[in-house]
N, C-alpha and C positions, 0 to 999 in steps of 0.2 A: 506492498496497500505503499503510496504514495501524497500529501498531505502538502499544499503550495501553503506559506505563510508568506504572509505580509506583512511588511517594516511600517511601523507610523514614527513621524517624532513629530511632536509639536512644540513653541516656548510661550514661554508664562509667567506670571510675572505674579506673585502675591507678595504685597506689602511688601511693596520698594526689590523684592527680593529675585532675582534670573532664576529661571529652572529650564533643563532641556529636560522632552519627554522623550522615552517615548517605548515602545511595545512592537510585540510580535501579534500574530495574531491570521486566522482563517474564517473561511468560511462556512457558512453554517446552522441549521435552526435552530438547534439547541443555544438553552438556558449560560451566555455565559458564565467562564471562573475566573474571578479574576485572581493572579499569584505574584506577591510580593515580596520582591530578595529581602536584602540584606548588607549588608557594609562588608567589598570580600565575594561576590555577588552578582549577577549581567542575569539580562533577564532570558541569553542566549541554553543560559543552567536549564533553562525551563521548556527549550524547542523543543526536547526528545517525546513531553510530556503530552503538549497539546498531539503530536504525531501518533496518540497511543491507539489501535485500535478499537477499546472498550469502550474510549469517549464517543467515536461513532455515535454511535445507536443512545448513551443516554439518558434522557428523560428523570429532571426535577421537580 
């Protein structure tokens, strides 16, 4: 199975602090799941989870 991941970036300013947000997503009709990484980790650490076959048919 090959799932195409899209990368998204956004610039955001919160109380004068400039933030650069970056995310990976895939298309589908299921409820989104949000993974937040901690210090020393990256969004790419979760890329393999998004490709997991069990998440294809999940319904919440």
